[in-house]
N, CA, C and O atoms as a printed pandas DataFrame, in Angstrom:
     atom_number atom_name residue_name chain_id  residue_number  x_coord  y_coord  z_coord
0              1         N          MET        A               1    3.746  -19.444    0.444
1              2        CA          MET        A               1    3.270  -18.086    0.656
2              3         C          MET        A               1    1.930  -17.933   -0.078
3              4         O          MET        A               1    1.785  -18.406   -1.205
4              5         N          PRO        A               2    0.954  -17.275    0.555
5              6        CA          PRO        A               2   -0.357  -17.099   -0.078
6              7         C          PRO        A               2   -0.282  -16.169   -1.291
7              8         O          PRO        A               2    0.598  -15.314   -1.383
8              9         N          SER        A               3   -1.213  -16.352   -2.207
9             10        CA          SER        A               3   -1.299  -15.464   -3.360
10            11         C          SER        A               3   -1.873  -14.118   -2.906
11            12         O          SER        A               3   -2.379  -13.995   -1.791
12            13         N          LEU        A               4   -1.790  -13.115   -3.780
13            14        CA          LEU        A               4   -2.319  -11.788   -3.444
14            15         C          LEU        A               4   -3.782  -11.856   -3.020
15            16         O          LEU        A               4   -4.192  -11.167   -2.086
16            17         N          SER        A               5   -4.568  -12.681   -3.703
17            18        CA          SER        A               5   -6.006  -12.747   -3.393
18            19         C          SER        A               5   -6.290  -13.393   -2.042
19            20         O          SER        A               5   -7.378  -13.215   -1.495
20            21         N          GLU        A               6   -5.335  -14.138   -1.494
21            22        CA          GLU        A               6   -5.537  -14.815   -0.212
22            23         C          GLU        A               6   -5.112  -13.990    0.999
23            24         O          GLU        A               6   -5.382  -14.375    2.137
24            25         N          LEU        A               7   -4.457  -12.870    0.765
25            26        CA          LEU        A               7   -4.013  -12.031    1.871
26            27         C          LEU        A               7   -5.168  -11.231    2.456
27            28         O          LEU        A               7   -6.179  -11.014    1.789
28            29         N          LYS        A               8   -5.020  -10.793    3.699
29            30        CA          LYS        A               8   -6.027   -9.933    4.337
30            31         C          LYS        A               8   -5.637   -8.481    4.068
31            32         O          LYS        A               8   -4.664   -7.979    4.631
32            33         N          TRP        A               9   -6.395   -7.815    3.211
33            34        CA          TRP        A               9   -6.069   -6.467    2.752
34            35         C          TRP        A               9   -6.731   -5.412    3.614
35            36         O          TRP        A               9   -7.855   -5.587    4.084
36            37         N          PHE        A              10   -6.018   -4.312    3.815
37            38        CA          PHE        A              10   -6.515   -3.161    4.564
38            39         C          PHE        A              10   -6.507   -1.949    3.640
39            40         O          PHE        A              10   -5.532   -1.698    2.932
40            41         N          LYS        A              11   -7.590   -1.215    3.660
41            42        CA          LYS        A              11   -7.735   -0.040    2.811
42            43         C          LYS        A              11   -7.380    1.210    3.603
43            44         O          LYS        A              11   -7.668    1.301    4.796
44            45         N          SER        A              12   -6.762    2.158    2.943
45            46        CA          SER        A              12   -6.412    3.418    3.576
46            47         C          SER        A              12   -7.666    4.132    4.069
47            48         O          SER        A              12   -8.701    4.119    3.402
48            49         N          SER        A              13   -7.566    4.749    5.236
49            50        CA          SER        A              13   -8.702    5.507    5.771
50            51         C          SER        A              13   -8.936    6.782    4.970
51            52         O          SER        A              13   -9.968    7.431    5.140
52            53         N          PHE        A              14   -8.008    7.153    4.108
53            54        CA          PHE        A              14   -8.145    8.350    3.271
54            55         C          PHE        A              14   -8.691    8.018    1.884
55            56         O          PHE        A              14   -8.762    8.895    1.023
56            57         N          SER        A              15   -9.073    6.773    1.660
57            58        CA          SER        A              15   -9.578    6.355    0.359
58            59         C          SER        A              15  -10.986    6.874    0.112
59            60         O          SER        A              15  -11.711    7.218    1.045
60            61         N          GLU        A              16  -11.359    6.923   -1.164
61            62        CA          GLU        A              16  -12.727    7.314   -1.523
62            63         C          GLU        A              16  -13.717    6.313   -0.946
63            64         O          GLU        A              16  -13.411    5.128   -0.813
64            65         N          ALA        A              17  -14.880    6.790   -0.611
65            66        CA          ALA        A              17  -15.922    5.911   -0.072
66            67         C          ALA        A              17  -16.340    4.855   -1.091
67            68         O          ALA        A              17  -16.701    3.740   -0.714
68            69         N          SER        A              18  -16.296    5.198   -2.382
69            70        CA          SER        A              18  -16.693    4.253   -3.422
70            71         C          SER        A              18  -15.678    3.140   -3.610
71            72         O          SER        A              18  -15.985    2.114   -4.216
72            73         N          GLY        A              19  -14.472    3.335   -3.095
73            74        CA          GLY        A              19  -13.449    2.302   -3.204
74            75         C          GLY        A              19  -12.724    2.281   -4.531
75            76         O          GLY        A              19  -11.979    1.340   -4.805
76            77         N          ASN        A              20  -12.919    3.292   -5.364
77            78        CA          ASN        A              20  -12.309    3.295   -6.689
78            79         C          ASN        A              20  -10.922    3.908   -6.726
79            80         O          ASN        A              20  -10.222    3.765   -7.728
80            81         N          ALA        A              21  -10.511    4.571   -5.693
81            82        CA          ALA        A              21   -9.210    5.230   -5.698
82            83         C          ALA        A              21   -8.518    4.986   -4.374
83            84         O          ALA        A              21   -8.357    5.902   -3.568
84            85         N          CYS        A              22   -8.113    3.762   -4.154
85            86        CA          CYS        A              22   -7.483    3.500   -2.870
86            87         C          CYS        A              22   -6.294    2.565   -2.987
87            88         O          CYS        A              22   -6.191    1.737   -3.892
88            89         N          VAL        A              23   -5.420    2.740   -2.043
89            90        CA          VAL        A              23   -4.263    1.878   -1.881
90            91         C          VAL        A              23   -4.615    0.893   -0.781
91            92         O          VAL        A              23   -5.186    1.263    0.246
92            93         N          GLU        A              24   -4.271   -0.356   -1.008
93            94        CA          GLU        A              24   -4.516   -1.383   -0.010
94            95         C          GLU        A              24   -3.182   -2.029    0.352
95            96         O          GLU        A              24   -2.295   -2.162   -0.491
96            97         N          ILE        A              25   -3.053   -2.427    1.607
97            98        CA          ILE        A              25   -1.846   -3.113    2.055
98            99         C          ILE        A              25   -2.234   -4.399    2.773
99           100         O          ILE        A              25   -3.341   -4.533    3.295
100          101         N          ALA        A              26   -1.309   -5.325    2.784
101          102        CA          ALA        A              26   -1.477   -6.579    3.512
102          103         C          ALA        A              26   -0.132   -6.952    4.110
103          104         O          ALA        A              26    0.902   -6.805    3.459
104          105         N          PHE        A              27   -0.142   -7.430    5.335
105          106        CA          PHE        A              27    1.082   -7.848    5.999
106          107         C          PHE        A              27    1.299   -9.332    5.727
107          108         O          PHE        A              27    0.461  -10.167    6.069
108          109         N          ARG        A              28    2.426   -9.646    5.113
109          110        CA          ARG        A              28    2.740  -11.030    4.785
110          111         C          ARG        A              28    3.503  -11.677    5.933
111          112         O          ARG        A              28    4.045  -10.988    6.797
112          113         N          ASP        A              29    3.542  -13.000    5.934
113          114        CA          ASP        A              29    4.232  -13.748    6.991
114          115         C          ASP        A              29    5.751  -13.651    6.905
115          116         O          ASP        A              29    6.444  -13.979    7.869
116          117         N          ASP        A              30    6.277  -13.206    5.770
117          118        CA          ASP        A              30    7.727  -13.171    5.580
118          119         C          ASP        A              30    8.320  -11.780    5.847
119          120         O          ASP        A              30    9.335  -11.413    5.256
120          121         N          ALA        A              31    7.688  -11.016    6.729
121          122        CA          ALA        A              31    8.169   -9.682    7.130
122          123         C          ALA        A              31    8.161   -8.692    5.980
123          124         O          ALA        A              31    9.003   -7.796    5.927
124          125         N          ARG        A              32    7.228   -8.841    5.069
125          126        CA          ARG        A              32    7.071   -7.907    3.963
126          127         C          ARG        A              32    5.645   -7.364    3.970
127          128         O          ARG        A              32    4.743   -7.960    4.558
128          129         N          VAL        A              33    5.460   -6.232    3.312
129          130        CA          VAL        A              33    4.143   -5.610    3.184
130          131         C          VAL        A              33    3.784   -5.611    1.708
131          132         O          VAL        A              33    4.530   -5.085    0.882
132          133         N          ALA        A              34    2.647   -6.199    1.375
133          134        CA          ALA        A              34    2.151   -6.201   -0.002
134          135         C          ALA        A              34    1.327   -4.932   -0.217
135          136         O          ALA        A              34    0.600   -4.496    0.676
136          137         N          ILE        A              35    1.447   -4.349   -1.396
137          138        CA          ILE        A              35    0.763   -3.099   -1.724
138          139         C          ILE        A              35    0.092   -3.266   -3.081
139          140         O          ILE        A              35    0.683   -3.823   -4.007
140          141         N          ARG        A              36   -1.137   -2.786   -3.196
141          142        CA          ARG        A              36   -1.840   -2.845   -4.473
142          143         C          ARG        A              36   -2.813   -1.685   -4.576
143          144         O          ARG        A              36   -3.118   -1.021   -3.585
144          145         N          HIS        A              37   -3.293   -1.453   -5.783
145          146        CA          HIS        A              37   -4.311   -0.436   -6.058
146          147         C          HIS        A              37   -5.632   -1.179   -6.195
147          148         O          HIS        A              37   -5.684   -2.221   -6.850
148          149         N          SER        A              38   -6.688   -0.672   -5.599
149          150        CA          SER        A              38   -7.968   -1.376   -5.599
150          151         C          SER        A              38   -8.550   -1.571   -6.999
151          152         O          SER        A              38   -9.324   -2.501   -7.222
152          153         N          VAL        A              39   -8.182   -0.703   -7.939
153          154        CA          VAL        A              39   -8.695   -0.829   -9.310
154          155         C          VAL        A              39   -8.065   -2.031  -10.014
155          156         O          VAL        A              39   -8.684   -2.628  -10.895
156          157         N          HIS        A              40   -6.845   -2.385   -9.630
157          158        CA          HIS        A              40   -6.126   -3.507  -10.240
158          159         C          HIS        A              40   -5.652   -4.475   -9.154
159          160         O          HIS        A              40   -4.447   -4.603   -8.935
160          161         N          PRO        A              41   -6.565   -5.151   -8.480
161          162        CA          PRO        A              41   -6.185   -5.965   -7.320
162          163         C          PRO        A              41   -5.301   -7.171   -7.639
163          164         O          PRO        A              41   -4.654   -7.704   -6.737
164          165         N          ALA        A              42   -5.258   -7.608   -8.877
165          166        CA          ALA        A              42   -4.416   -8.757   -9.212
166          167         C          ALA        A              42   -2.949   -8.370   -9.349
167          168         O          ALA        A              42   -2.072   -9.234   -9.358
168          169         N          ARG        A              43   -2.685   -7.070   -9.454
169          170        CA          ARG        A              43   -1.306   -6.597   -9.591
170          171         C          ARG        A              43   -0.887   -5.936   -8.286
171          172         O          ARG        A              43   -1.660   -5.196   -7.678
172          173         N          GLY        A              44    0.302   -6.200   -7.873
173          174        CA          GLY        A              44    0.800   -5.601   -6.646
174          175         C          GLY        A              44    2.278   -5.869   -6.505
175          176         O          GLY        A              44    2.890   -6.503   -7.364
176          177         N          PHE        A              45    2.840   -5.392   -5.439
177          178        CA          PHE        A              45    4.251   -5.620   -5.163
178          179         C          PHE        A              45    4.434   -5.630   -3.655
179          180         O          PHE        A              45    3.517   -5.295   -2.905
180          181         N          SER        A              46    5.608   -6.012   -3.225
181          182        CA          SER        A              46    5.859   -6.014   -1.785
182          183         C          SER        A              46    7.207   -5.377   -1.487
183          184         O          SER        A              46    8.118   -5.367   -2.315
184          185         N          VAL        A              47    7.298   -4.852   -0.290
185          186        CA          VAL        A              47    8.533   -4.245    0.213
186          187         C          VAL        A              47    8.740   -4.737    1.635
187          188         O          VAL        A              47    7.815   -5.239    2.273
188          189         N          GLY        A              48    9.947   -4.589    2.117
189          190        CA          GLY        A              48   10.232   -4.953    3.505
190          191         C          GLY        A              48    9.477   -4.033    4.457
191          192         O          GLY        A              48    9.168   -2.890    4.117
192          193         N          ARG        A              49    9.187   -4.534    5.635
193          194        CA          ARG        A              49    8.430   -3.723    6.608
194          195         C          ARG        A              49    9.182   -2.474    7.036
195          196         O          ARG        A              49    8.562   -1.445    7.307
196          197         N          THR        A              50   10.503   -2.545    7.103
197          198        CA          THR        A              50   11.293   -1.364    7.473
198          199         C          THR        A              50   11.158   -0.292    6.407
199          200         O          THR        A              50   10.975    0.881    6.729
200          201         N          ALA        A              51   11.247   -0.680    5.135
201          202        CA          ALA        A              51   11.100    0.277    4.033
202          203         C          ALA        A              51    9.699    0.872    4.026
203          204         O          ALA        A              51    9.537    2.072    3.803
204          205         N          PHE        A              52    8.691    0.048    4.268
205          206        CA          PHE        A              52    7.315    0.544    4.287
206          207         C          PHE        A              52    7.115    1.524    5.444
207          208         O          PHE        A              52    6.466    2.557    5.280
208          209         N          SER        A              53    7.665    1.203    6.599
209          210        CA          SER        A              53    7.556    2.078    7.754
210          211         C          SER        A              53    8.221    3.427    7.471
211          212         O          SER        A              53    7.687    4.473    7.841
212          213         N          SER        A              54    9.374    3.404    6.823
213          214        CA          SER        A              54   10.065    4.652    6.467
214          215         C          SER        A              54    9.234    5.472    5.489
215          216         O          SER        A              54    9.177    6.696    5.599
216          217         N          PHE        A              55    8.592    4.808    4.537
217          218        CA          PHE        A              55    7.729    5.470    3.565
218          219         C          PHE        A              55    6.549    6.155    4.267
219          220         O          PHE        A              55    6.244    7.314    3.986
220          221         N          VAL        A              56    5.899    5.443    5.168
221          222        CA          VAL        A              56    4.759    6.006    5.907
222          223         C          VAL        A              56    5.215    7.174    6.772
223          224         O          VAL        A              56    4.529    8.193    6.841
224          225         N          ASP        A              57    6.359    7.041    7.431
225          226        CA          ASP        A              57    6.891    8.135    8.257
226          227         C          ASP        A              57    7.168    9.382    7.407
227          228         O          ASP        A              57    6.909   10.502    7.846
228          229         N          ALA        A              58    7.693    9.187    6.194
229          230        CA          ALA        A              58    7.974   10.317    5.298
230          231         C          ALA        A              58    6.688   11.026    4.889
231          232         O          ALA        A              58    6.647   12.254    4.811
232          233         N          ILE        A              59    5.650   10.258    4.633
233          234        CA          ILE        A              59    4.356   10.857    4.274
234          235         C          ILE        A              59    3.799   11.634    5.459
235          236         O          ILE        A              59    3.344   12.767    5.304
236          237         N          ARG        A              60    3.834   11.040    6.619
237          238        CA          ARG        A              60    3.298   11.702    7.816
238          239         C          ARG        A              60    4.039   12.999    8.144
239          240         O          ARG        A              60    3.435   13.958    8.626
240          241         N          SER        A              61    5.328   13.026    7.887
241          242        CA          SER        A              61    6.129   14.203    8.228
242          243         C          SER        A              61    6.027   15.296    7.163
243          244         O          SER        A              61    6.499   16.414    7.369
244          245         N          GLY        A              62    5.412   14.973    6.030
245          246        CA          GLY        A              62    5.297   15.950    4.953
246          247         C          GLY        A              62    6.488   15.967    4.026
247          248         O          GLY        A              62    6.570   16.825    3.147
248          249         N          ALA        A              63    7.407   15.051    4.195
249          250        CA          ALA        A              63    8.615   15.013    3.371
250          251         C          ALA        A              63    8.313   14.760    1.903
251          252         O          ALA        A              63    9.133   15.077    1.042
252          253         N          THR        A              64    7.156   14.196    1.606
253          254        CA          THR        A              64    6.800   13.886    0.220
254          255         C          THR        A              64    5.842   14.900   -0.371
255          256         O          THR        A              64    5.392   14.734   -1.505
256          257         N          ALA        A              65    5.522   15.942    0.370
257          258        CA          ALA        A              65    4.487   16.911   -0.060
258          259         C          ALA        A              65    4.818   17.590   -1.379
259          260         O          ALA        A              65    3.909   17.874   -2.159
260          261         N          SER        A              66    6.075   17.856   -1.651
261          262        CA          SER        A              66    6.423   18.561   -2.881
262          263         C          SER        A              66    6.746   17.611   -4.023
263          264         O          SER        A              66    6.994   18.061   -5.141
264          265         N          ALA        A              67    6.748   16.320   -3.768
265          266        CA          ALA        A              67    7.037   15.344   -4.826
266          267         C          ALA        A              67    5.817   15.187   -5.723
267          268         O          ALA        A              67    4.681   15.242   -5.254
268          269         N          SER        A              68    6.054   14.995   -6.992
269          270        CA          SER        A              68    4.949   14.754   -7.915
270          271         C          SER        A              68    5.087   13.374   -8.508
271          272         O          SER        A              68    6.194   12.864   -8.677
272          273         N          VAL        A              69    3.967   12.778   -8.821
273          274        CA          VAL        A              69    3.934   11.443   -9.395
274          275         C          VAL        A              69    3.246   11.533  -10.734
275          276         O          VAL        A              69    2.143   12.070  -10.837
276          277         N          SER        A              70    3.889   11.012  -11.758
277          278        CA          SER        A              70    3.253   10.993  -13.083
278          279         C          SER        A              70    2.569    9.656  -13.276
279          280         O          SER        A              70    3.018    8.638  -12.750
280          281         N          GLN        A              71    1.495    9.660  -14.023
281          282        CA          GLN        A              71    0.742    8.427  -14.259
282          283         C          GLN        A              71    0.952    7.938  -15.656
283          284         O          GLN        A              71    0.397    6.909  -16.041
């Protein structure tokens, strides 16, 4: 399996133009989606494509609108 740096990464269309605040994803060959933050590209994690699809669907439907994330 390729390392994180060898994957083909896609940046969110909602990311800042400067590229400093964006989430990037890459589709792996093992039916998983790798996710990372552009500020820390060496760190990332992966989830199954079904879980990722459910996550994206929840965001699109507004199901996560009232959730807060602490940093």
